[in-house]
N, C-alpha and C positions, 0 to 999 in steps of 0.2 A: 712547802716549797717558795722562792720565793718569788723577785717582783717575775710575769711573763717577758721573756727574753725578747717577743718579736713585739711587744704593744710597748713594752718597757713600763705597764702601769700594770698597777693592783687590780683584782677581780671587781673590784666596784668601783674604780675608773674606769673601764672595760664598758661594764654597764650608761656608768654617764654620757661614755661617746657616744655610745649603740642609742641613746634618747636622741642628743644632740644631732647625730647624724640624719636620722628620720624624723625630725623636725626641717630641718634645713631641706630635706626632699621630699615634705610636706607644704612648703613654703614655696619652693619650685613648681611642684607639680600646683599649687595655686594658681598661681605666674601663667604658667606655662595652658593650664585652662582655657584664664581671661583673655590671652594674645590667644588661644584657638577660633573660640567667640568669634573677636574681632575680628579677625580675620577671613572668616563666616562669610558673617554678615558684611566686609569689603569686597568679597568675592559675589556673592549675590548680587548688591548693586552693580558689581559690573555687566555681571551677566545678565542683568535685566535692562541695563545703559545698552548693551550691543543688539539685545533683541528687540528692544524699542524702533532702535536707530534699522535697523533690517527690513521690520515690520513696518515703519514709515515711511522709508527709501522705497520700500517696495507698492505698496498700499498706493501713492498717491497724494499726502500728508493729512494734514487735519480732517479737510472735508471731506476729504472718502474713506477715513478708517474709522472714528470718533460715533458709537451711536447715537440716536437722541436724545438718549438723557444726559451725556459726557457732552455733547455739543452744548448745554450750556455754559461751562466755563469758557478754558482757553479760545474754541473754534464761533465763539463769538463773534470774534475781533475781527473776524475775518480775514486775516492776515498769514501770512507765514505759512506759506503750507510744509513745507521744505520739512525732513528728518531738524536739520540745520535749525529752524525758523522755529521749533518745536520745542529743543534742547534751549535756546535764546530765550524763549517765551519761560520757562520751570524757570531758569536761573536770574530772569526779569521777576518774578514775581515771589523766592527766596532776597534777594538782595531788596526788594522792595511789598512786603506784605499786604499793602493799601489796594494792589492793584490788583489783586482776588477779589477781596471786596467789591470794590467798583465794577467789576467785569460782572457780578454776580447779580448786580442789577440795572446792566441792559436791558435793553428795552425789549428785546429779544426775548430776554430770561422771564420777564414778567411779563410777557406774556403766554408764555407757554405754564406758568407756574400758576393763571389764572384760565385757562381755557378751558377745563371744564367743573370748576366750581360753578354750578347749580347754584347757590344759594344766594348769588349775584344778583341783586334787585331788591322787588319792593311788591311782596307778595299780601294779599286778604283772602282771608282764609274765613270758614266755621261762624257762617252768618246763622245768628239765632234771636230768635224772638219773647218778650213777656211773654207770649202767648202762646205757648205751643203749638195750635193748630191754625194758626195765624189767621185768626179771624176775628175781626173785633168791629162792636159797636160804634157806632158813633160819637166822636167826642170821650171816647175810649183812649187813652196814652199809649204812645205805643213807641216800643224800644227796640232797636234792633242792637246787635254786636257782633265785634269782628274781631280776628287776629291781625296783627300787621309787623309779617317781620322785612328789616330793609340792611342792606347792605350794599356797599359804592366802591367803585376804586375812584373818586373823586376825594378830593383832601375834606370838603365837605358836602355836599347832597342835599336839598331839601327836598321834603315831600308832600306836600300837600295834601289835607283830606277833606273832606267834602259829605255828604249824605240828600239823597236824592229820593221824592217819589213820583215816578212818571205824569206830569199834569198835576201838579198841585204844585202851588205856591205862595198860598193865602196866609201861612204860618211858617217860618223859619224854625227848623232843626235845634238842640242845641244840642253841640258838640263834645265828645269828653272823648278827652287821649290820657291811660295810665301809663305809667312805663318811662324810660329812659329816651332824653333828645327830647320834652314836649317844649312849645315855647309858647308864649302868649296866642289867641285867636284874632284870627285878623277879618277884616271883613273886605268883600269882591266889595271895587268900584268901575262902575261901566263903563268900558272901551279903552280901562288902563290895567285894570287887577281883576278883569272876571276871569273866571274857573272854567274850565271844563268847554263849556257848547256857546262861552260869550254872553252866559245872563248873572246879572248877582248873581252870586251866593258866598251866603257864609264858609269858611271852612278856615282848619286849624291847619300850624305847619307842625312838623318835627325836622330837625336837623341830626342830617345822618355820620357821623367823620371816618373817615378811613379805617379800615381794621379793626371799626368794632361795630357787630350789628349791633339794631337798636331794634328792638320788640315789644311793645305796643298795646294796647286792648285800644279799640274804638266803639265808640257809642254812640251814639245819633237820636235822639230823645224828640217827639214830638206830644210834650206836655197835655196839650189842649185836645188830642187824637184830629182826625179827619171829619169834618162834613163831606158829603156826597154833591152838593152842589155846589162846592170850594173844587171840585175836579174836574179839568177838562177833558173831553176823548174818552171817557171809563171803561174799560167795558163791561155792561149788566151779565149775567148770569140767565138771570128770567126777564120776562117781558114788563111785570112788576117793579123792576131797576129796583130792585130791594138788597141785589148785592153786587160789589161791581169790587175786581180784582185788579190789585196793581202792582206797578213793579217798584221796590222797595230796592234802592241800593248804596253801598256805601264806592268809594271812588278816591280813588290816590294817582296823582300826578306828580313825578318827579322828574328830577335831574340827571342824567346820565350819561357816561363816557363809554364807550369799544375803542381799543385799540386792537390794531392786525398789524401783519408781517409781509413780506415773503421775501425770495430771494433773489438775486436778480444775478444768476451766475456767467460769464465773458471770460473772453481770449481770443488770443489772436488769427484772423482772419483764415491769413495760410497756413495754420497749425489745425482749425477745423475743418480746411477745406481736404486735407491729407487725411485724416481719421476719416472723415467721413467715404472718402473716394475708396477706402479698404474693406468698407462697409462694417466699419465700427460705430457703438454708440459711445461716445463721449466721456459721460460718466460712470460704464461700464468698465469702460478700459485702465483708469483711473480711481475704480472702487469707491466713486463716491457713491456714501447708502442715505443717502436723504431723502424719509417718506413724503416730504411733499412735491418730489419728485414723481411724473406720469410716465406711464409707459410713451406716449407722444412729447415727450420732453417739454411742455410743457409743466411749469409750478406753480401750486396753488397757495393762499394764501389761510396765515392761523389768527384767529382772531382769539381777545377774551370771552368770556361768556358773559351773560347778557341778553336782553330783552331784543337786540336787532344786531345781526352779523352785518360785519363789514366786509368786503371782498376788495383787496386790492393786487392787482397780481398783472400781470401779461398775458394773451392770450394768442401769443406766439413761442416757440420752441425754441428752447436754451440749450447750450449757449448763445448768448449775443453776440455781435462782432460790431468790428469799425465799418465794416463795410456794407450793412442793413441800416431799414426804417423796420422800427417794431412803434408796438402799439400798448400803453398802460391801461388800464380796464379797472375804473372803481362803482360799484355799487352797493346797494344794503337792500336787504330783505329780511323777513323776520324769524328769528333763532327757535321759532319752533313750540312747541304747546306749553311746553312745561312753562313760558312767559306768556299769560295772556292779559291781551290785553293790546294798544293800537298804537303807532307812530302821535303823536300830535303835535310836535314843532320840532322842525333842523335848525339848530343855532348855527355850528359849524362844519365841517368837515375841511382835516388837514392832510396832505401827503408830504409826506417829507422826501428829496429826491439827494440820492446820491452824486458825490462830483466827476461818478465815475459815467453818468446817463445824462443826457444834451437833451434835453424839453424842446420842444419847436411850439413855440408858445403863441404861431400863427394856430395851430391845429390842436388845441387846447381846450376844454373845461374847467381846466386852474390858471390861476393866477397868480405872477410870482407877490409873494408877501413882503416885506424887508427886513424878514426875519432869520435868522440863518444859525447853528450852532456848529462845533465842532464837537466829536467824540470819538470811542475808539473804530468807528467804522469808516470818520472820516469827517471831510468837509461838509456839512448836508442844508442846503437850500428847503424852507419849508415852499410851501405853494399851497393858495386853498381852492374852496370850490367856488365860481362864480357865483356873486350873486342874485345872479337868475336864476339861474337851476335850482338854487335854494329857497328862492320865492316861490318858484313854479312849486317846489314837494307840497310848500308851507298849505299851496292853493288848493293845489289834491285833499290832504288830509283834513282842512277846514270843509270842503264839500263834503269831505266822508264825515263830520259832525251833521254840518246842516242837515245832510238827507236821511240820518241817523244810518244809512246802510252798515254800518258795521256791528248791527245787531244782528240783522239776520241776512244782510246780502253783503258784499267784498269790504274788507278795511283798507285802509289808507296804504296799507303794505301790499295790501290786495292786488291794490289798484296798479301801484306803484312795480308790479311785476312786468307789467305790461307796459313798460316806458322803458328808452334801451338805457344802459350803465353809460354812465360818464368815460370821456376815453382823452389819452393824449398822446401826439404822435411823440418818438424820443429817437434816438440815433445814441450809438456809446461812442466816446472815446477812445483814441488810439490806443490799444493794448499789447503788448509784447509778451505776454506768456502762454507759452503751448500747451499750456493744460485748463483747464476751469480753475478760476479764483471764483472769487461772491463777494455781493454786496446787498445792501437791503432796501427796498422800498417800504417805506412803514406807514403808515395810516393812527386820525383818531377821527373820530365825529363826536360831538354833544348833540342833546337830542332831549324833549323833552316827552318822558311814555306816560300813557295809561292806563292804568288797573284797575278794576272794578269786581264786587262780587255784590251778587244779586238775586232775591226770594222776592215769591208772588206774596201778595197778602190781599185780603179779602178784609172790605166795608159794609156791615150789614147797615141799611138804614133803621135809626131809632123808632121806634113807634114811640107816639105822643099818646099819656093816658088821658 
């Protein structure tokens, strides 16, 4: 037969056309698949945005809905707790990505990132001697060795290492440091550069850099040994006075910084009054989930890890309002047994006050400095602990050293527990927000802490032939 009447093409032409149609169908099918995937993605984004909008609208905003982990991002700004504010922040970060970086480096985020870092500080451990039973004949070389680990939040922290045999000052030890950060030796000068107990003593220094842990070995050598006749107040184990027990110590004194913050929630006085009259909790009403808020409405503080805990918070229930007077409380205490040692010197204590808070300077243990700054939390004024209070703390620590009370009795930090915390009276600026918003109290303290590792050695009287 001839050409097909319906296709007007030979049989081979039909096959070619069929191939063309299939090819076009595949192309159209591939395009539709891509289009469908794109539409699904857009739909999912729209649904997610709607769900987020509804969730934030009903939960009271950022402060009430983000968990503690998520709070270190957008919530750290303390601004915009409404859904509109949330999407505004997201858009702002898309347009300016550097905002996300800036927020990730906020004061509060830094505190949270370092609150559980128990490696922060200086730790001496593993004291051993060149004689296993620690019994040395007179004039025999005495060598003690320990490991030293150091890490700090300061850009550069100085660690001073010295050695001591209680009651013995006839010769000075040779101090050898190995490892990173070792600098040249320094000799203490009476009255200006004395170390630990304000007596002249040789020591060596290392510099610890922020973010770079330092690991060193410390070796203290009394090359000529110890003579019993040179030891004052030695404890003899027999009436023949032939064997004396002495305390051998390796000591490290170091500069350190502890940072802390607490939130200050505030709202319109009338709005808070109406909530309380209805028998409701303002934090629960707006689904504010903050682990630092206690059941009684008092908000605790949070601080970086280290040998001393800095407390900075109000003992009054929150939210604050403009029609009341409140107190801000600041205190120092030991951080626990992990950090062995004692406070030796308080250098400075700062409290950073937000613009929403009005300090009554006549009723305050702090004084305004000439410093201030502006960041994501707003305008901040810096207050310092008054010098008279710093002097009082340092006097307590000095007496502790002089009395050697910290060995068997109370340490300086133990004694400070009996001292009242520092207080500042404050009020709030007028607020119009009808649900709780927050700002921050921030604190920084710089100090010298001393730690040591010690053991008992015995000196045996050498019999003359």
